[in-house]
N, C-alpha and C positions, 0 to 999 in steps of 0.2 A: 641305469635306473636301479635303485637299490630294492632288494627284496621288499621290504615294508612300502616303498611308494607304489610298487608294482602289485603289491597287494590292496592298497586303498584304491587304486584305479579299477581291479577287479571286483572289489566290494562293490565300489559306485554303479559300474556297470551293471550288476547284478541287480541291485537296487532301482536301477530303470527300468526293469524288463515284466516286473510284477509289482500288484500292491503291496501284498505284507512277506515278510520271508521270516520264519523263525529261526533262532539265532544258531539252534543245531545244525539246520538245512544250510546255512550259511558257513559255517564252519566246516562241515562237509564237503560244499563246492570248493572251498578255498583251501581244503588241506591243511588246516590248522584248528587250534582250541577255541573251545567257547569264551574263555578269558580275552584271549586273542581278537576275537570278533568285537566284543564290547569296549576294549581299550580303542582299536580300528573305528569303531561307529564315535566315539567319544573325539576322535582327531577330525572326523568329517565336520562332526558338530562345531568345531571350533573355525574350522576353515568357511563356516557359512552355511553347511546343509541343514535344512531343518528335517531331522530323521527323528520322528516320536516313536516310543516302543508302544508297542498294544500288548495287553493282556488277557488270560485267556487260554484255551486250551490249543484255538487256532491264532494266537498272538505271536508278535514278532516285532519286526524293524518294518517301516514303511517310507519312503520317500515323499516329503511335502512340499509346498510350497515357503519360501523363506521371506522374510523382509527385506533380505539384500541378496546381490547377484552373486553368489558363489563362484570358484572355479568351474567352467562347464568341460564337458567330456564328451566328444565328436569320436565316431566312426570315420573312416576313408568317405562313406557314401554320404554321410550327414554333413561331414565340411564343404565336400563340393557343392551340395545342395543350397547349403546356405550361402555360401559363394555367389552360386547362379541367383538365387533369390533377392540378395543384396545390390547385384548389377543390375536386375531389371526393375528394382523398386522405383527408380525416376518414373519409369512408366504411369505409375498408378497415380500421381496428381497430387500426391496428400503432403508435399512438403516436406519429404522426408532423405529429399536427396544427400544434403551434407552428411546427414548421421548416418545414412547407408555408405558413403564414401568412407568415412573414418571407422564404422564398423567393421567393413571389409580389409582397410590398412591394419586394423587391428588384428584378426584372426590371419591374415598372412604373415604376420611377425611370429608366430607362434606355432603356425603350419611346419610342419617336417617337409624335409627339401622334396621328396618326390610327391608331394600334394600341392606343394607351392609351384612345382612344373607345370601340374594340370591346370593350376588357376590360370596363372600367367598366360595361358594357351588359350584359354576360355575367353575370348574377349566379345560379348553380347550387345547389340544394339535393340534396345526398346522401343516400341513405336506406338503411340496412343492410336486409338481409332478404328474403325474397322476394319478388320484384314479378310474380307472377303466372306463367303457363306459357309457352312459346316460348323459341326459342333468339334470342341477342342479334344484330341487325340493323344493318348499316351506316349511319351517318349522316352526312352531309355537315356542315364545321364552317361553311360559308357559309351552312347553312339552320340552324344553331344561331346565328350570328351575328347573322342576320335577327330571326328572333323573338326574340332578346333585345332588339334596338332597337326592336321593336314594342312588347313589352311597356314598356319604358322611356319609348316616346314616348306611352304608354297609349293605341293607335289600337286599332281592331277590326281584327281578322285574318281575311281573306278566304282561304280555301284548298281544295285538293282534298284528300278524304281517300279513301284505297283501303281495302276492307275487306280483313281477313287469311284469313278462314275462308272465305268463299263462294265458290262455284264456279258460274259464272266470278266472278272477282273484279269488283266494283263499285266505282265511285268516285263520292261525292258531294260538293257545295259547300257547305261549313260557313261559319258566323259565329260567332264566338267573341272574348270580352273574354279576352285571354292574362293571366295572372298570373304564372307561375313556370315555369322550366326545371329539371325533376326528373331524375336519374338512379339507378339500382339495377340492381347485378349485371349492368354493362355495357347496360344496355337506357336508354333516352331517351324523357321524357312531357313534355308539354305539359299543365300546367294551367292550365283555362280555364273561365269561364262561357260555356256554350254557349247563345246567344240566340236560336235556335230552338226548344231543349228545355228552354229556362230551368232548367237545372239546372249542377253542376259537372261537368267531364268531364275526364278523362284520355286523350289522343291519343299516340298512339305517334309519334314524331318521324319515324321513316325514315318511316312512310306520310303524311306532312305534305307538300304541295306548295302553298308562299305563291303566292299571287295578288297581283301589283300592279295598281292602287296599293291601299294599305290604307285602311278604312273611318274613319268619324268618331272622334274621339277620347272618350273615356269617364272617368267617375270610378270607380276602382277600387272593387269590391266586398271586402268583409272575409271570408276563410275560415272556415267555419263552426267555430268554438272557436279562431278567432284565430292558431293555429300549422300552417303549411304542412307542417312533418314530420310531427306529430300527424296531421294530415286526409290526408295520403297513404298513410301508413303503416297507416292504418285502412282506404282503399279495398284497398291489398294484399291484406287479410285479410278484404274484402268485409263489412265492418263500420262500423258509425256510431263507434266508439272503437277506440281502438290497443290492442286485448287481444285475445287468441286465447280463444274461450269453452273452448278446452280445451290445458288444461298439464300436464303432466309430467314427472319425472326418473326416469333412469337412471344405472347405472352401468357404463360399459363396459370390457373389458378392450383399451384400447388409451391408449398414452401423450396425453396432452392436446393435445401438438403434432400430432399425425396427426390430431386430431378438430377443431381449432380453424379448419382450412379451409374444412371443409363444415358448421359450424355455423350460418351463416346469423344470425338474429337469437336463436341461443340463447344459454345461459350455460354455459361449460365451467371446471371446475374441477378441477384436479388432485388426484390419490390416489394418491402414490407415484409411482415413477418409469413404471409400464406400465398404470397405471388412471387413470381421471378419471370424473367425474359430467358429464351433460349434461342441463340443461333447456331443452325446447322446448314449442312452441305448433302447434296447428293447428284445423281447424275441426272436426275430428271425432275421436272416440278411436281409429278404425280408422287415419283417415289418419296420427293421431300414432304408432300403432303402427308403422304400415309405415314411416314416416321413421325410426323409431329403427332399424328393419330392414336399413336401406340399409349399414350398416357393417358387417355380416355377421360379427360377432365374438360371443361368450358375454355376455350381460347380464342384471342383476338389476333389479328394479322397485323405486324407493325409495318414490313414491308417483305418483298416488291408485291406489285399489282398480279405478277405472274404466278406468286403463290396463290394469292387468293382466287385466281380463276382454276387453279389445279383442285383448291377446296370444292368449288362449285361442280366440276367435273367429275370429282370422286364420289362428292353427295349424289346426283345423280344416279352414278353408277350402281352406288349401295342401293339408292332407294328401291332401282328397280332389281335388283339381286333378291332383296328382301321381299318384294311383291311374286317374284316369282316360287317363292317357298310357301305362300301362303293357298 
């Protein structure tokens, strides 16, 4: 990398960290002259970066949005974050799958080898729908990459696992054959064969603390049914097959666009501009009726009769509860 190129990259990195940079301060940080800074700013502008100059005692240069996409500059953590986001984009269900795949391939081509190795190991299965209860927890990208590398190396993972609900919280040491990283609704899981319990388990990644060194290599087992997506989706439903035991359809007095963000793994169909049908599944008829009720609008049941009966039971229960509060 030439001295000029290195200086341009450092300049661009500085412009990304704050709104305004006086030219003299940029020159000081880059250990160069004001004149060189001005020339470098012009070079970046020719490359497509929008860098207007502001006047006055607090003036200087600022990086603004441009009319075209210039070359992008990511640090290592940003590159991994973008790669993870692109891999999980299909779960958004927004029709951007093809664009995400092409964008990921483009980024991979220009990655340095150290990052390409991390990306190639990071294979994520994204699943739509409900992933159990609880709020999303913060997950370290370093832990995700470490788990991905262990999966790729086919090495037994040793880790400390913290219980979520116990009070006080308890930590146990676990041994597992890691199989796949899974994400659903901003929550991250490790699908692995638990060696001590001799069964498949989904571990919440935010509660996993990997230990080093890792264990011996292993021959990967096949997930029951052979499809990770189907197997994990069924586990989220508490079943052996990826089907809800209770399914029903209602018509809501809401536009489809207002229902889609909250439909999970349901199916939304527009019926005119202000109405839509919504098909959902759940583990019981009562929970399914309550799930429809969260939209708080008039609705009518399309099918089945069991759902209508569940609404009647809920109505009686809610009415009795309301009377106790008066």
